[in-house]
C-alpha positions as CSV (number, residue, x, y, z in Angstrom):
1,M,0.0,0.0,0.0
2,R,1.2,3.5,-0.8
3,Y,0.2,6.5,1.3
4,V,0.9,10.0,0.0
5,F,0.7,13.1,2.3
6,I,0.5,16.2,0.1
7,T,0.3,19.8,1.3
8,G,-1.2,22.7,-0.7
9,T,-3.7,20.6,-2.6
10,S,-6.3,23.3,-3.2
11,R,-4.7,24.7,-6.3
12,G,-1.6,24.6,-8.6
13,L,0.9,21.9,-8.4
14,G,-0.6,20.4,-5.3
15,N,-3.9,19.9,-7.0
16,A,-2.2,18.4,-10.1
17,L,-0.4,15.9,-7.7
18,L,-3.8,14.6,-6.6
19,D,-4.6,13.3,-10.1
20,I,-1.0,11.9,-10.5
21,F,-1.3,9.9,-7.3
22,K,-5.0,9.0,-7.6
23,E,-4.4,5.3,-7.5
24,D,-2.9,5.7,-4.0
25,R,-4.2,6.6,-0.6
26,I,-3.9,10.4,-0.5
27,I,-3.9,12.4,2.6
28,S,-4.6,16.0,1.6
29,I,-3.4,18.9,3.8
30,S,-4.6,22.3,2.8
31,R,-5.9,25.6,4.2
32,S,-9.1,25.6,2.2
33,E,-11.6,23.2,0.6
34,V,-10.1,21.1,-2.3
35,E,-12.0,20.8,-5.5
36,T,-11.1,17.5,-7.1
37,D,-12.7,14.4,-8.6
38,V,-10.0,12.3,-7.0
39,E,-11.1,10.2,-4.0
40,L,-9.1,11.4,-1.0
41,Y,-8.3,8.9,1.7
42,K,-8.1,11.6,4.4
43,T,-8.5,15.4,4.4
44,F,-7.1,18.0,6.9
45,H,-7.6,21.7,6.8
46,V,-4.8,23.7,8.5
47,D,-3.7,27.3,8.2
48,F,0.1,27.3,8.1
49,L,0.2,30.9,9.3
50,D,-1.1,29.5,12.6
51,E,1.9,27.7,13.7
52,Q,0.4,26.5,17.0
53,A,-2.6,25.0,15.2
54,L,-0.3,23.3,12.8
55,E,2.0,21.9,15.5
56,D,-1.1,20.6,17.3
57,A,-2.5,19.0,14.1
58,V,0.7,17.3,12.9
59,P,0.4,14.2,15.3
60,E,-3.3,13.7,14.2
61,I,-2.3,14.0,10.6
62,F,0.3,11.2,10.6
63,S,-1.6,9.0,13.1
64,S,-4.5,9.0,10.6
65,I,-3.0,6.0,8.8
66,R,-2.0,2.6,9.9
67,P,0.8,1.5,7.6
68,E,2.3,-1.9,7.7
69,K,5.8,-3.3,7.1
70,G,6.6,-3.0,3.5
71,D,4.3,-0.2,2.7
72,E,5.3,3.1,1.0
73,I,4.8,6.4,2.8
74,F,5.5,9.7,1.0
75,L,5.3,13.2,2.2
76,I,5.3,16.0,-0.5
77,N,5.9,19.4,1.1
78,N,4.4,21.3,-1.8
79,A,2.6,24.3,-0.2
80,G,4.5,27.5,-0.6
81,A,4.1,31.3,-0.9
82,V,6.0,33.8,-3.0
83,N,4.5,36.9,-1.4
84,P,5.2,39.4,-0.2
85,V,7.1,40.5,-3.4
86,K,8.8,43.6,-2.0
87,S,12.2,45.2,-1.9
88,I,14.0,44.7,1.5
89,A,13.5,48.5,2.0
90,N,9.7,48.0,1.9
91,M,9.4,44.7,3.8
92,D,8.1,44.5,7.3
93,A,8.5,41.9,10.0
94,K,5.1,40.3,9.3
95,G,5.9,39.9,5.6
96,F,9.1,37.9,6.4
97,L,7.5,35.9,9.2
98,D,4.4,34.9,7.2
99,N,6.5,33.7,4.3
100,Y,8.8,31.8,6.6
101,K,5.9,30.1,8.4
102,I,4.6,28.7,5.1
103,N,7.9,28.0,3.3
104,V,10.1,26.9,6.2
105,L,8.4,26.3,9.5
106,A,5.4,24.2,8.1
107,P,7.6,21.8,6.1
108,A,10.0,21.5,9.1
109,L,7.2,20.6,11.5
110,L,5.7,18.1,9.0
111,M,9.1,16.5,8.6
112,K,9.4,16.3,12.4
113,G,6.0,14.7,12.7
114,F,6.8,12.2,9.9
115,V,10.0,11.1,11.6
116,A,8.1,10.7,14.9
117,A,5.4,8.7,13.4
118,F,7.3,6.4,11.0
119,G,10.9,6.5,12.0
120,E,11.0,3.0,13.3
121,L,8.7,1.5,10.7
122,Q,10.3,-0.9,8.2
123,A,8.9,0.7,5.1
124,A,9.8,2.9,2.1
125,K,9.7,6.4,3.7
126,R,10.3,9.4,1.5
127,I,10.0,13.1,1.8
128,L,10.1,15.4,-1.3
129,T,10.1,19.1,-0.5
130,V,9.3,21.5,-3.3
131,S,12.0,24.2,-3.5
132,S,12.8,26.7,-6.2
133,G,15.7,28.0,-8.3
134,A,15.3,31.1,-6.2
135,A,16.9,29.2,-3.4
136,L,20.1,29.3,-5.4
137,N,19.8,32.6,-7.3
138,P,19.0,36.0,-5.6
139,M,16.3,38.1,-7.2
140,E,15.3,41.7,-6.4
141,G,12.0,41.7,-4.5
142,W,12.2,38.1,-3.5
143,A,14.2,38.5,-0.2
144,A,11.6,36.4,1.7
145,Y,11.0,33.8,-1.0
146,C,14.7,33.3,-1.9
147,S,15.8,33.0,1.7
148,S,13.0,30.8,2.8
149,K,13.5,28.4,0.0
150,A,17.2,28.3,0.7
151,A,16.4,27.6,4.4
152,V,14.0,24.7,3.7
153,N,16.7,23.2,1.4
154,M,19.0,23.1,4.4
155,V,16.3,21.6,6.7
156,S,16.0,18.8,4.2
157,D,19.8,18.4,4.0
158,V,20.1,18.2,7.8
159,L,17.3,15.6,7.9
160,R,19.3,13.5,5.4
161,Q,22.2,13.4,7.8
162,E,20.2,12.7,10.8
163,M,18.7,9.7,9.1
164,D,22.0,7.9,9.1
165,R,21.2,7.0,12.7
166,L,18.1,5.0,11.9
167,D,17.9,1.4,11.1
168,Y,15.2,2.1,8.5
169,P,16.1,5.7,7.3
170,I,13.7,8.2,5.8
171,L,15.0,9.5,2.5
172,S,14.6,13.3,1.9
173,A,15.3,15.5,-1.1
174,T,14.2,18.8,-2.6
175,Y,12.7,19.4,-6.0
176,R,13.0,22.5,-8.2
177,P,9.9,22.6,-10.3
178,G,10.8,25.4,-12.7
179,V,8.3,28.1,-13.7
180,I,4.8,26.6,-13.6
181,D,1.6,28.0,-15.0
182,T,-0.2,28.4,-11.7
183,D,-1.9,31.1,-9.7
184,M,1.5,31.9,-8.0
185,Q,2.7,33.1,-11.4
186,G,-0.3,35.4,-11.6
187,E,0.7,36.9,-8.2
188,I,4.2,37.5,-9.5
189,R,3.0,39.2,-12.7
190,S,0.8,41.5,-10.6
191,A,3.7,42.7,-8.4
192,D,4.7,46.4,-8.2
193,P,7.6,47.0,-10.8
194,E,9.2,49.2,-8.3
195,D,9.6,46.2,-5.9
196,F,10.1,43.6,-8.6
197,P,12.2,44.9,-11.6
198,D,12.2,41.5,-13.3
199,I,8.4,41.5,-13.7
200,D,8.6,41.8,-17.5
201,K,10.6,38.6,-17.7
202,F,7.8,36.7,-16.0
203,K,5.1,38.3,-18.1
204,D,7.1,37.2,-21.1
205,Y,7.2,33.6,-19.7
206,K,3.4,33.7,-19.9
207,S,2.9,35.5,-23.2
208,S,5.5,33.3,-25.0
209,N,4.0,30.1,-23.5
210,R,7.2,29.1,-21.6
211,L,5.5,28.1,-18.4
212,Y,5.5,24.4,-17.5
213,P,2.0,22.8,-17.2
214,A,1.4,21.8,-13.6
215,E,0.4,18.3,-14.7
216,T,3.9,17.8,-16.3
217,V,5.7,19.0,-13.2
218,A,3.5,16.7,-11.0
219,Y,4.2,13.7,-13.2
220,I,8.0,14.3,-12.9
221,A,7.7,14.7,-9.1
222,K,6.1,11.2,-9.0
223,R,8.9,9.8,-11.3
224,I,11.4,11.1,-8.8
225,L,9.7,9.8,-5.7
226,I,9.1,6.3,-7.0
227,S,12.5,5.9,-8.5
228,D,14.9,3.3,-7.1
229,N,17.5,6.1,-7.0
230,F,15.5,8.5,-4.9
231,G,17.7,10.0,-2.2
232,F,20.9,9.4,-3.9
233,S,20.9,13.2,-4.6
234,E,19.8,15.9,-2.1
235,S,18.0,17.8,-4.9
236,Y,16.4,17.3,-8.2
237,S,15.4,19.7,-11.0
238,V,12.5,19.4,-13.4
239,S,14.8,20.4,-16.2
240,D,16.8,17.2,-15.8
241,F,13.7,15.2,-16.8
242,L,12.4,17.2,-19.8
């Protein structure tokens, strides 16, 4: 049996992942209601901006399944936020904190809960965290997004090292999905050019049809997760599979 925990399933890549894993037992984790024809095994609604509510919900989320020896258990940390798109001069504390709660703290708490629930289980246990090329390349207006994605990469890398102590380790890696045709791209294109000088480049991605379909990116994410080589690398890029 394969169990797949997926965050951010109400839209974009997360919603596309539901269809890609529709033959498996999907545990959906989102802030709002999910519109899908896919039968969900379990559904949880949590606001990642409320860190106490998330921390309280994590044990319930992972205790909602009863996996057995030999099962597969996947966690896809997909939920993310690009906003606020602002220059550092115009950013306030809440902007940084809200972005970090979604992009760093929530995946970290879910990784912790995953380890606590399944660390001793003899099963295929894998965590794929959706990162971004922005984690490696600074961009004006994306101080929160670039730094938060770099931070969650490091959380995943530290987890990889800590797993060496387990008899049945959890494999962890990050995934750079490229520029996807989702609502997030719409948010980027509506940013203030004063805060985001590269806005025309992202508008051109859309007008020239250079955005990846979410379904394609989701399909590649599954290929990565189910591969016999998963975990050999600490990070994967969608461009390596196109």
